N, C-alpha and C positions, 0 to 999 in steps of 0.2 A: 482662873486656873482649871478651867478646863481647857484653853490656849494653851497652857505653859504645858501640861500633860499630853495632847497630842503630839506640838513639835516634839519632846523627848523622844515618847514613842517613834515621832516619824524620822527621828536622827540614829536612833537605835536598830529600825526596822534598815534603815540605810545602810550603816558600817557592818550590821548582817551581810547583806548582798555584795557589798565590794569585798569584804573578805572572802565569802566563798568564791567568788567570782576570781580572787585572787588563785585561787591554787591550780592546779592544772586540770583544766576542765578541755576534755580530749577524750571524743567514741572512734571508735574501730570499728566496723563490721563488714562482710564478707557476704556476698550474693552471688547464688550459681545458678541456672537454671533447666539442669536435668542432675537428678544422683544413680544413673546408669546411662551409656551411650555404648553403638557399637565400632568396634576399631577402624578406627579415622574415621570417625564423625567429631565434628567440632561441638565444641560446651564455651555457654560463657560464663567466667568468674568477673569480677567484681569487688576491688577492694571502696570501703566507704568510709571516709576520714570527717570528724565534722572539729571544730578546734576553736578557739577564739583568735582574733586579730592580728596580737601579738604574739603568738606561738608559733615555733620557728620548727619546723617539720624534716624529719630526716626519710626517706620514702625509702622502703627494700626495692632492691637493684636487682633484679627477675631478668635474664640477657635471654635463654633457649630456652630452656625448660627449668620447670616447676613440680620439684619430685618426679615422678616415673609419666609426663603431662607434658606435650612440646608448645611451645610458644609459637603460636601463628599468626596473632596478630594484638598491636599494644597500644594504648592510649591513654591520656592523663587530662581529666578535664577539673578547670577548678572557677567556681561561686564564690560569690562574697555578698552577705545580707547582713548588713545591721555589723555588731561587731562578730558577727560569724565566720568563718571558709568552709567550703564542703569543696571536698578535692575527690575525686574520684577516678580508678585506676582499671581502666578496662584491659582483659585481656582474654584471645579467641584460644582455647589448648584442641588438642587431640590428642588422641594414644594409642599406640600402636602395637602395646602390650597389652595381652591378655589378663585376666584376672579383676581382682579386688584391687585399684589404685587407691592413691591417697593424692590428694592438694594438701601439703604442709603447711602449718602454718607457718606466717611469716611476718615480724618486727618493725614496725614502725619507731622510728624516732622522732622524741620534741622535747623543747626545752623554750622556759619566757624568754621574751627578749633582756630581761633585767635580771637571766641567770644562766653560768656558763658549763651549768651542770646538766649531762642530757639522762632523760630517762625515754624507757621503752614501753610498751604494750604490741602484746600479741596476738593476730586473727588466731581464731579459730581450725585446727583439721580437718577437712573433709572428706571423707570417704566414696568414691567414688566407683560404679562397678563399668567394667569396660568388656562387653559380649562379644564372643567372635560368628555368631550365627543370627538368622532370622529369620522365624515360624513365622508363614503368612494364614490366612486365616481358613485354608484346606491345610494344615497342619503337614504342610513337606516342609524338609528346613533345605536353603538354599546356603552359601557359600559365601558372603560377604567380599572374600577377596579375590574369586575370578568375576565372568561375564556376569554373572548375576548380581554381584554384590554391584559391581558398575550400574546395569538399569536399576539397584534399589536404592541409592543415593543422590543420580543423579539422572531420575527416573523424569522430574518435572523439566527439566535443563533440555533432556533429551527429546521430550515431547513436544516442546516449542521450538526448538530447533528444526524437528523432522517438520511439524504443522507449516514454520515461517520456508522453508526450504520447499513446501509441497507448491506454494501459497506463488513465490518467485516461477516456478516453474511454471503454473498456468498464468503468469501473468505472460510469459515469454511465447510461450505457445498462445494465447490473444496478440501476441503483438507480432510474431512470426507470417500468423494466419492473416490479419488487417494486411500485413505486405505485398503475403502473396493472392489476394484478392482484386488490389489496388492496381499489383506490376499484372495483371492477368489480362492479356490480348482480349477487348471486346471480339464479339461474333460477329463476322466481319457479313454485311448483306447486303445484296448487289443490289445495284439498277434494276435489274429488270423483275427481284422476287418483291421489291416497290412495289413497281408496275404493276404486275403480274395481281397485287394483293390488292392495291388500288381501282384495279378493274374491274374484283372482282366482287368488290363489294358496293362499285358503281351497280353492275348487273343488276344484284338484288335489290338494292334502292330502286332501279327501274322497272325491275317486274314486280313490285311491291309499289308500281306506282307512286310513291316516295318524293320523287321527281318528274317532270315534264320530258317533253324528250330533244327543248331547248337546250337544259338544264344538264342533261344528260350527253349532249355534242357541246357545250360549253367544258365541262371535267371533263371530258375525254383528249381533249386537245389540250388541257392543264397539266395532266401526268403525260403525254406523249413531251410536253415542254418539257416538267420536271426530271423525266426521264433521258430526251439529249442531254440535258446538263448535268447529272451527275455521271453518266455514263464516259462524256466524252470529259470532263472534270473542268467545265464551265458556271458562267454561274450567269447562264442563259435563261433563269425561271425569273431573273429581278430585271430585263431587259424589256426596251421597248421593241416592239417591233422591227423598226429598222433598225435598231442595234442588232436584235437577236441577226436580222437576214445579215453585216455585215461582219459577223462572228460564226458563222454558221459557214459562211464560203469558204475560211479558213481551218477545215475538216478536211481533212487530205480518207483518210478511210468510210466516208461516207460518199453512193454514190448523188451524184449531180442530180439523178431522177428522183430519189430519197429529198434532195433538200430540195427543188424546187415543188416537190409534193408537198412537204413539212411549211413549208415560206406559205403556200396559197392555203392550205387549213388554218393560219395564226391569220393570217388575214378576215377568210371566210368568218373564224370567230367573233374577231373585232368586231365583224360588220352585224353579227348577228347579236351579241351584246350591245353594242352600243349605238346600233341603226334600227334594235326593233326589229331584227329579221325573222323569215320561220326556221324552221327546218324539217323537213320530210322524213318519214321513215325507214323507205330506200337510204335516204344519203348518209341517214343514220349509221343502218348498221354498213356502206361501204368507208368508213372514215373508220369504225371499230376494227372490219375485218383489217383497213392496213397499218392498223396502230400495233393491232397484236401481230401481223407480223413482220411488222418492222423490228418489234420488240425481241420477237423468235431470233430474227436472222442476222442481228447486231449485239446480240449479248455476251458479254465479255467472254471470255474461258475462266473457267477453273483452274486457282493453283492444285 
């Protein structure tokens, strides 16, 4: 008996639910993000429709305007969840008319699939105030139509654009600076300047007794060899004494006496370095004077 009563109640509830569903189940509402805007400012306006899957909908035909507002953008989105359809009409509006405007009521038509009769449901009208001026924190009034209006409406865009331009200019300056530095010619250091600096350091080391007379003698002739190679643009510093002798013979703007003296010094250096010969102080002074005088007399002309 209890089971029979349960099934009867269940059948009655199903019948009631089916009958309730058979009615025109449709809901329409509007949504907006601001009740007051400045002249030219954008306003978001949406019409939200929910209805059964078997319902046929006739959407409102809005083209360029709705009431005193211009339609800048519009889009339609539809989703289905179980037996319900959800339709969203989205509009971006603005107005150039000052005062209290109104987004008027719009009509949405509907009918069931098994019916040829169209019904309609209306949205509510929405009052929106359109302001002409902007009052800042200092209580000064600035018109939004002139230059101050541009800064107020597009301030963020102008700031981002200015910052981007500043970064681009900085990068351009850095790139140009790097190229200028890379292309800048290196300062010219002449062979006689390098030799004079090396001789000065060598004298200081000898004075401090950091090197012996023999080491001084070997190094001063190495400086002479390097100077001749750089001065006459020949790789003399990497040659043997025999190769050096053959190559230096072809140098035209060097006297034969200087060539002969340089070759004698190179051979004397080899004997001292490899045959463990000794060097006297007076011999060292004579060699040093010759090297310094030779460098002074043969240094290249400055451009």
